[in-house]
C-alpha positions in Angstrom: 14.1 -18.9 -20.3 11.1 -19.9 -18.2 9.9 -17.7 -15.3 7.6 -19.3 -12.7 5.5 -17.4 -10.2 4.5 -19.6 -7.4 1.3 -18.8 -5.5 -0.3 -20.7 -2.6 -3.9 -19.9 -1.7 -6.2 -20.7 1.2 -9.6 -19.0 1.7 -8.3 -15.9 -0.2 -11.5 -14.9 -1.9 -11.3 -11.3 -0.6 -8.0 -10.4 -2.2 -6.7 -13.1 -4.6 -8.5 -11.5 -7.6 -6.5 -8.2 -7.1 -3.2 -10.1 -6.7 -3.7 -12.2 -9.8 -4.6 -9.1 -11.7 -1.4 -7.4 -10.6 0.6 -10.3 -11.8 -1.1 -10.7 -15.2 -0.6 -7.0 -15.8 3.2 -7.2 -15.5 5.3 -5.4 -18.1 7.3 -8.7 -18.5 4.6 -11.0 -19.8 6.6 -14.1 -20.5 6.0 -16.1 -17.4 3.7 -18.8 -16.0 1.7 -18.4 -12.8 1.4 -21.7 -10.9 -1.3 -21.7 -8.2 -1.7 -24.4 -5.6 -4.8 -24.2 -3.4 -4.4 -25.6 0.1 -8.0 -26.7 0.7 -10.0 -23.5 0.5 -13.7 -23.7 1.6 -14.7 -20.3 0.1 -14.8 -19.2 -3.5 -11.0 -19.1 -4.0 -10.9 -22.2 -6.3 -13.8 -20.8 -8.4 -11.9 -17.5 -8.9 -8.7 -19.3 -9.9 -10.6 -21.6 -12.3 -12.2 -18.5 -13.9 -8.8 -16.9 -14.5 -7.1 -20.1 -15.7 -9.8 -20.4 -18.5 -9.1 -16.9 -19.6 -5.3 -16.9 -19.5 -3.1 -19.9 -20.5 -0.2 -18.6 -18.4 -2.1 -19.7 -15.3 -1.5 -23.3 -14.3 -3.8 -24.5 -11.5 -2.1 -27.3 -9.6 -4.6 -29.6 -7.9 -3.7 -32.5 -5.6 -5.2 -34.5 -2.8 -3.1 -32.8 0.0 -4.9 -30.1 1.9 -4.2 -27.8 4.8 -0.4 -28.2 4.5 0.2 -24.6 5.6 2.2 -22.0 3.6 5.6 -23.5 4.1 4.8 -27.0 2.9 2.5 -25.7 0.2 5.2 -23.6 -1.3 7.6 -26.5 -1.0 5.2 -28.6 -3.0 5.1 -26.0 -5.7 8.9 -25.7 -5.8 9.3 -29.4 -6.0 6.8 -29.9 -8.8 7.6 -26.9 -11.1 10.6 -26.7 -13.4 11.8 -23.2 -14.4 14.9 -21.1 -14.7 13.6 -18.5 -12.2 11.1 -18.7 -9.4 9.1 -15.9 -7.7 7.1 -16.6 -4.5 3.8 -14.9 -4.3 1.2 -14.4 -1.5 -2.5 -14.5 -2.3 -3.4 -11.1 -0.9 -0.6 -8.6 -1.9 -0.3 -6.3 -4.9 2.7 -6.3 -7.2 4.0 -3.2 -9.0 3.5 -3.9 -12.7 7.3 -3.8 -13.4 8.3 -6.1 -10.5 9.3 -9.2 -12.6 11.1 -7.0 -15.2 13.1 -5.1 -12.7 14.0 -8.2 -10.7 15.1 -10.1 -13.8 17.2 -7.2 -15.0 19.0 -7.2 -11.6 19.6 -10.9 -11.8 20.9 -10.7 -15.3 23.7 -8.4 -14.2 25.1 -11.2 -11.9 25.1 -14.0 -14.5 23.8 -17.4 -13.7 26.8 -19.5 -12.6 26.0 -19.6 -8.9 22.8 -19.8 -6.8 21.2 -16.4 -6.6 18.4 -14.9 -4.5 17.3 -11.3 -5.1 14.7 -9.4 -3.0 13.0 -6.1 -3.1 11.5 -3.7 -0.6 7.9 -3.6 0.3 5.3 -1.3 1.8 2.4 -2.2 3.9 -1.2 -1.6 2.9 -4.4 -2.2 4.9 -7.3 -4.6 4.0 -8.7 -2.0 1.6 -5.4 -1.6 -0.3 -4.5 1.8 1.2 -1.0 2.6 2.3 -0.6 2.5 6.1 1.2 5.6 7.3 1.7 4.3 10.8 3.7 1.4 9.7 7.5 1.6 9.4 8.4 1.0 5.8 10.2 -2.2 5.0 13.1 -0.2 3.7 13.9 0.9 7.2 13.7 -2.6 8.5 16.3 -3.9 6.0 19.9 -3.9 7.2 21.9 -4.0 3.9 25.1 -4.7 5.9 23.7 -8.2 6.7 26.2 -10.9 5.6 25.4 -14.3 4.3 26.2 -15.9 7.7 23.7 -13.6 9.4 20.8 -15.4 7.7 21.4 -18.4 9.9 20.2 -16.5 12.9 17.6 -14.2 11.3 15.7 -13.8 8.1 14.6 -10.3 6.9 13.5 -11.5 3.5 9.8 -12.1 3.1 9.1 -14.7 0.4 6.8 -12.3 -1.5 9.7 -10.0 -2.2 12.2 -12.7 -3.5 13.2 -14.4 -6.7 15.6 -17.3 -7.0 17.4 -18.9 -9.9 17.4 -22.5 -11.0 20.7 -23.3 -9.2 19.2 -22.3 -5.9 16.0 -24.3 -6.6 18.1 -27.3 -7.7 20.0 -27.4 -4.4 16.7 -27.3 -2.5 15.4 -30.2 -4.6 18.7 -32.1 -4.1 18.1 -31.9 -0.3 14.7 -33.4 -0.7 16.1 -36.2 -2.9 18.9 -36.9 -0.5 16.5 -37.4 2.3 12.8 -36.6 2.9 13.0 -33.1 4.4 11.8 -33.0 8.0 9.5 -29.9 8.0 9.6 -29.8 11.8 13.1 -28.3 11.7 12.5 -25.8 8.9 10.9 -22.6 10.1 9.5 -21.2 6.8 10.0 -21.8 3.1 11.5 -18.3 2.4 14.1 -18.7 5.3 15.2 -22.1 4.1 15.7 -20.9 0.6 17.6 -17.9 1.9 19.9 -20.2 3.8 20.6 -22.1 0.5 21.5 -18.9 -1.3 23.6 -17.7 1.7 25.6 -21.0 2.0 26.1 -21.6 -1.7 25.7 -18.4 -3.6 24.8 -14.8 -3.3 21.9 -12.7 -1.9 21.1 -9.4 -3.7 19.0 -6.5 -2.3 17.1 -4.6 -5.0 16.5 -1.2 -3.4 13.0 -0.6 -5.0 9.5 -1.0 -3.5 7.9 -3.6 -5.7 5.4 -5.3 -3.4 2.5 -3.9 -1.4 2.1 -6.2 1.5 -1.4 -6.4 3.0 -1.7 -6.3 6.7 -4.8 -8.1 8.1 -5.6 -10.7 10.7 -5.0 -13.7 8.5 -1.5 -13.2 7.1 1.8 -14.5 8.5 4.3 -11.7 8.4 4.3 -8.8 10.9 5.7 -5.4 10.1 7.2 -2.6 12.2 4.8 -0.2 13.8 5.5 3.4 15.0 5.1 3.5 18.8 5.0 5.9 21.7 8.0 6.0 24.1 6.2 3.8 26.6 5.2 1.4 23.9 8.8 1.3 22.7 10.1 0.4 26.2 7.5 -2.4 26.4 8.4 -3.5 23.0 12.1 -4.0 24.0 10.9 -6.8 26.3 8.7 -8.3 23.7 11.6 -8.2 21.2 13.8 -9.9 23.8 11.3 -12.8 24.2 11.0 -13.1 20.4 14.8 -13.2 19.9 15.2 -15.9 22.5 12.6 -18.0 20.8 14.0 -17.1 17.3 17.5 -18.1 18.4 16.3 -21.5 19.6 14.5 -22.2 16.4 17.4 -20.8 14.3 19.9 -23.1 16.0 17.6 -26.1 15.4 17.2 -25.1 11.8 21.0 -24.6 11.3 21.8 -28.0 12.7 19.3 -29.6 10.3 20.7 -27.5 7.4 24.1 -28.8 8.1 22.8 -32.4 8.3 21.2 -32.0 4.9 23.8 -30.0 3.0 26.9 -30.1 5.2 29.2 -32.2 3.0 28.6 -29.8 0.1 29.3 -26.5 2.0 32.8 -24.9 1.9 34.9 -25.3 5.0 34.6 -21.7 6.3 30.8 -21.7 6.1 30.6 -25.2 7.6 32.8 -24.2 10.6 30.5 -21.3 11.3 27.3 -23.3 11.1 28.7 -26.0 13.4 29.9 -23.4 16.0 26.6 -21.5 15.8 24.6 -24.8 16.1 26.4 -25.7 19.2 26.8 -22.3 20.8 25.3 -23.5 24.1 28.3 -25.7 24.6 30.7 -22.8 24.2 32.3 -21.2 27.2 31.5 -17.5 27.9 34.9 -16.5 26.6 34.5 -18.6 23.4 31.1 -17.0 22.9 32.7 -13.5 23.0 35.3 -14.7 20.5 32.6 -16.0 18.3 30.7 -12.7 18.3 34.0 -10.7 17.7 34.9 -13.0 14.8 31.6 -13.3 13.0 30.0 -10.0 14.0 26.5 -11.3 13.6 23.9 -8.7 12.9 20.1 -8.4 12.7 17.8 -6.0 10.9 18.4 -3.1 13.4 21.1 -2.0 15.9 18.7 -2.5 18.9 17.8 -6.0 17.7 21.5 -6.8 17.1 22.5 -5.7 20.6 19.7 -7.7 22.2 20.6 -10.7 20.2 24.3 -10.6 21.2 23.4 -10.2 24.9 21.0 -13.2 24.7 23.6 -15.2 22.8 26.2 -14.6 25.6 23.9 -15.4 28.5 
């Protein structure tokens, strides 16, 4: 059994050392850490080279492609690494030392006959590694009632919390072989992989905090912040705008997912994806029927309500 941890780096000299250390100190030591640098101009590459000379588990992947961005960089890693299980890893977080062990134990209980994706909780830390008390913990942002079809309109699984099995990765790679994936229609690597697991297999929530996600100006994921009542009211309007944009992007992505994998998806899932992808052509009554039938949810009741209103109008 081979476990691969995939890390993409870019100008991460401030934090990559601490992240690599937290991975090398895992209680499950039988893994390989594959690192692809995306064209760093600071000392990130030097730091990686230093570690790779000390520990044979570190495989530094170097190529001529630079500045691909996180999505394409992780896709390059996934396409070029062969393993039984894949963890995605940011350059600036900190892992609990039993993360790999606990996640693998969870996956083992489900067997390996279908595509699987498991994800854990996370907590936010600041640039100095201190827990941020004013941030809403990720546990409270996770709606464990979310169904597989819900992932087509929202993704609440950050890549740094997830692990996928080989069957999930193989379906991803099959899509790339079938046709050159058009990155324009794919929102993020973690969302696309979640769609694969949702359409073909199972998504598992591991209710343990195993990642400390660092909040600073250069990372890509936002987290919930505790706000005053006035700020909460203002935030409703901001969420409304974000949901409108998110729905537009999700529809575009769902259409493309159906184009790539449609003929392999079961009929019920395919019917849902096609209706969701063409929701703008549905009448108001048909939209109500769609919502009643599929009961689409997001990570919170407020977000779900706003989504349904926007979907209808």
